[in-house]
C-alpha positions in Angstrom: 16.2 109.4 97.8 15.1 108.3 101.3 17.1 105.7 103.3 14.0 103.4 103.3 13.8 103.5 99.5 17.5 102.7 99.1 17.1 99.7 101.5 14.1 98.4 99.4 16.0 98.7 96.2 19.0 96.9 97.6 16.8 94.1 98.9 15.1 93.8 95.5 18.5 93.4 93.8 19.5 90.7 96.2 16.3 88.8 95.5 16.8 89.1 91.7 20.4 87.7 92.1 19.3 84.8 94.3 16.5 83.9 91.9 18.8 84.1 88.9 21.3 81.7 90.4 19.5 79.7 92.9 16.3 79.5 90.9 18.1 77.8 88.0 19.4 75.0 90.3 16.0 74.7 91.9 14.4 74.2 88.5 17.0 71.4 87.9 16.2 69.9 91.2 12.5 69.8 90.6 13.0 68.4 87.1 15.3 65.6 88.3 18.0 66.7 85.8 21.6 67.3 86.6 22.7 70.9 86.4 24.2 71.7 83.0 27.9 72.1 82.8 28.8 75.8 82.7 30.4 77.0 79.5 33.4 78.2 81.5 34.1 74.5 82.4 34.2 73.5 78.8 36.2 74.2 75.7 35.0 73.8 72.1 37.3 71.6 70.1 37.2 71.6 66.3 38.3 68.2 64.9 37.9 65.9 61.8 34.2 65.3 62.2 32.9 68.6 63.6 33.1 70.4 66.9 32.8 68.9 70.4 32.4 70.6 73.8 35.2 69.0 75.9 35.7 69.4 79.7 38.6 71.5 80.8 41.5 69.4 81.9 40.0 66.0 81.2 41.5 63.4 83.5 40.0 60.1 82.3 40.9 59.9 78.6 40.1 56.9 76.4 42.3 56.6 73.3 41.5 54.6 70.1 44.4 55.9 68.0 48.1 55.2 68.3 49.1 58.5 66.8 47.1 60.4 69.4 48.5 58.2 72.1 52.0 59.0 70.9 51.2 62.7 71.0 49.7 62.6 74.5 52.8 60.7 75.7 55.0 63.4 74.2 53.0 66.1 76.0 53.2 64.2 79.3 49.5 63.2 79.4 48.7 59.8 80.7 45.7 58.0 79.1 43.2 56.2 81.3 41.9 53.6 78.8 43.4 52.3 75.5 42.5 50.1 72.6 44.2 46.8 71.9 47.3 45.3 73.4 50.0 46.0 70.8 52.1 49.1 71.4 55.5 50.3 70.3 58.3 50.0 72.8 58.2 53.7 73.8 54.6 53.2 74.7 55.1 49.8 76.3 53.7 50.9 79.7 50.2 50.7 78.1 50.5 47.0 77.9 50.0 47.0 81.7 46.6 45.9 83.0 46.2 49.1 85.0 45.2 50.8 81.8 41.6 50.0 81.0 41.0 48.1 77.8 38.3 49.7 75.7 38.3 47.4 72.7 40.5 47.4 69.6 41.7 50.1 67.2 38.9 49.0 64.8 36.1 48.1 67.2 35.3 49.7 70.5 33.9 47.6 73.4 31.0 49.9 74.1 30.2 48.3 77.4 33.8 48.8 78.5 33.6 52.4 77.5 30.4 52.8 79.5 31.9 51.3 82.6 35.1 53.4 82.3 33.0 56.6 82.0 35.8 58.6 80.4 35.8 62.4 80.3 37.0 62.3 76.8 37.5 59.8 74.0 39.9 60.3 71.1 39.5 58.4 67.8 41.5 58.6 64.6 42.8 56.5 61.7 41.5 53.0 62.0 38.9 54.0 64.6 37.5 57.1 62.9 34.6 55.0 61.5 33.4 54.5 65.1 33.4 58.1 66.0 29.6 58.6 65.7 28.5 55.9 68.2 31.2 56.9 70.7 30.2 60.5 70.4 26.7 59.6 71.5 28.1 58.2 74.7 30.9 60.6 75.7 32.6 63.7 74.4 34.7 62.5 71.5 37.2 64.1 69.1 38.5 62.6 65.9 42.1 63.3 64.8 42.3 64.8 61.3 44.5 63.2 58.7 46.1 64.6 55.5 48.4 62.5 53.5 49.1 65.4 51.2 50.6 67.4 54.1 51.6 64.8 56.7 54.1 66.8 58.8 51.9 69.9 58.9 48.9 67.7 59.9 50.9 66.0 62.7 52.0 69.3 64.1 48.4 70.6 63.8 47.2 67.6 65.8 50.0 68.2 68.3 48.7 71.7 68.8 45.1 70.5 69.0 45.8 68.1 71.9 48.1 70.5 73.5 45.3 73.1 73.8 42.9 70.5 75.2 45.4 69.5 77.9 47.0 72.9 78.5 50.4 71.8 77.2 51.0 74.4 74.6 54.5 75.4 75.6 55.7 71.8 75.3 54.0 71.5 71.9 55.7 74.6 70.6 59.1 73.2 71.6 58.3 69.9 69.9 57.1 71.6 66.7 60.3 73.6 66.5 62.4 70.4 66.9 60.4 68.7 64.1 60.5 71.6 61.7 64.3 72.1 62.1 64.9 68.3 61.7 62.8 68.2 58.5 64.6 71.2 57.0 68.0 69.6 57.8 66.9 66.3 56.2 65.6 68.0 53.0 69.0 69.5 52.5 70.5 66.0 52.4 67.9 64.3 50.2 67.4 66.9 47.5 70.3 65.9 45.2 71.0 62.4 46.3 68.9 60.5 43.8 65.4 59.3 43.3 63.5 57.1 45.7 60.8 54.5 45.6 58.6 53.4 48.6 57.6 49.7 48.6 55.3 47.9 51.1 55.8 44.2 51.4 52.9 42.2 52.8 52.4 38.4 52.5 55.0 38.2 49.8 53.2 40.9 47.7 54.5 44.3 46.8 52.8 47.7 46.6 54.3 51.0 45.7 53.5 54.4 47.2 54.1 57.9 45.9 53.4 61.5 47.0 50.0 62.0 48.7 49.9 58.4 49.8 50.0 57.1 53.4 53.8 56.9 53.2 54.3 59.9 50.9 55.9 61.9 53.6 59.2 60.7 52.2 58.6 62.8 49.1 56.4 65.6 50.2 58.2 66.5 53.4 61.5 64.7 53.6 62.3 65.8 50.1 63.3 62.5 48.4 62.8 63.0 44.6 60.2 60.7 43.1 61.4 57.7 41.1 58.0 56.5 39.8 55.7 59.3 38.7 51.9 58.8 38.5 51.4 56.1 41.1 47.8 55.5 42.1 47.1 57.2 45.4 45.2 54.7 47.6 45.3 53.2 51.1 46.8 50.0 49.8 49.1 51.5 47.2 49.6 50.3 43.6 50.3 46.6 43.2 53.7 46.0 41.5 56.2 43.3 41.0 60.0 43.1 40.9 59.9 43.9 37.2 58.5 47.3 38.1 61.3 48.0 40.5 63.9 47.1 37.9 62.2 49.3 35.3 62.0 52.2 37.7 65.5 51.6 38.8 65.5 53.8 41.9 68.6 55.2 43.5 67.0 54.6 46.9 64.6 51.8 47.7 62.6 52.4 50.9 61.0 49.2 52.3 58.2 48.8 54.8 57.6 45.2 56.1 53.9 45.1 57.0 54.1 41.5 58.4 56.8 42.6 60.8 54.7 45.6 61.8 51.8 43.4 62.9 53.9 41.0 64.8 54.4 38.3 62.2 57.6 36.9 60.7 58.8 39.6 58.3 60.0 38.4 54.9 60.7 41.6 53.0 64.4 41.0 52.7 63.9 37.5 51.2 61.2 38.8 48.8 63.3 41.6 47.4 66.5 39.5 47.3 66.0 38.3 43.7 67.8 38.6 40.3 65.7 41.5 39.2 65.9 43.8 42.2 69.6 43.0 42.5 70.2 44.8 39.2 68.9 48.2 40.5 71.1 51.1 41.4 69.6 51.1 45.0 70.6 47.4 45.5 74.1 47.7 43.9 75.0 50.8 45.9 73.7 49.6 49.2 70.9 52.2 49.3 68.0 49.9 50.3 66.6 51.2 53.5 64.3 49.0 55.6 62.1 51.5 57.4 61.1 50.7 61.0 57.7 49.2 60.4 55.9 50.0 63.6 56.5 53.8 63.3 55.6 53.8 59.6 52.8 51.4 59.4 51.1 51.3 62.8 51.7 54.6 64.6 51.7 57.0 61.6 50.6 60.4 62.8 52.4 60.5 66.1 55.0 63.2 66.7 57.5 60.8 68.4 57.1 58.3 65.5 57.6 61.2 63.1 60.8 62.2 64.9 62.1 58.6 64.8 61.2 58.4 61.0 63.2 61.5 60.3 66.2 60.2 62.3 66.2 56.9 60.5 66.2 58.4 57.1 68.7 61.0 58.0 71.1 58.4 59.4 70.6 56.3 56.3 71.8 59.1 54.1 74.7 59.9 56.4 75.9 56.2 56.2 75.7 56.2 52.4 78.0 59.2 52.0 
């Protein structure tokens, strides 16, 4: 092949390359559209409501779920914008005005979201119903929930966010800590008597069993069930003190919703009555008032889960 022909072929190859790369951006310039984000600059994230293309290493993150905020904090990721003003003490820094307010856990401020221009928004729990309108504005992922397998789901969510933010080594270490702590707790609860979970709200009582929002006590922490067949629902099954006496649990686990939402808690006064005092749990000092913020507000966070495990573990240790 002649030197001239080789030169022509090389020139043709260069022209094809230039047109293939430069021509694409030229077409975008002529159309007035921004160049599309390259696939290499994105990651596809599967979540509770589908799949979302998320930027690699998102820096401006808006969070509408306390469980997700808990996990991000555990992974060493700082949020840019948050929902609401009420945070547990270990997330108290988010009360500071330097974190952009994006609405509440139930209702986003869409104008605030637009002004903040986050790279990524995370919904879950109370805000899951607002996923669709947020997803039309900005890449959004919705945290899955599974009351039938709460610990497994929390660890799955930990891995999900760890992959998004490239914190997988930290997530693996946390997952090992949680798994070992759960196994140790189950060894203590298995043969120590039956338990009943009660939520007190405005003077009214609701009971929760396996598969409910607080059922982790039974399904993962291993506490035998005192009341079989409870209705599985968000608000539990309405009960009275008579039900507690009839069930006669060895352990009574109490969540004070009023205290969780910043009101004056009255769970101790409500339960301190002639009927409940007759139960084995009351007579043996095995009434455990669970930390309401971790159990009621944060829920699916890995740090909240660790605190929940510790509290129940310590309660069983004290009762020996």
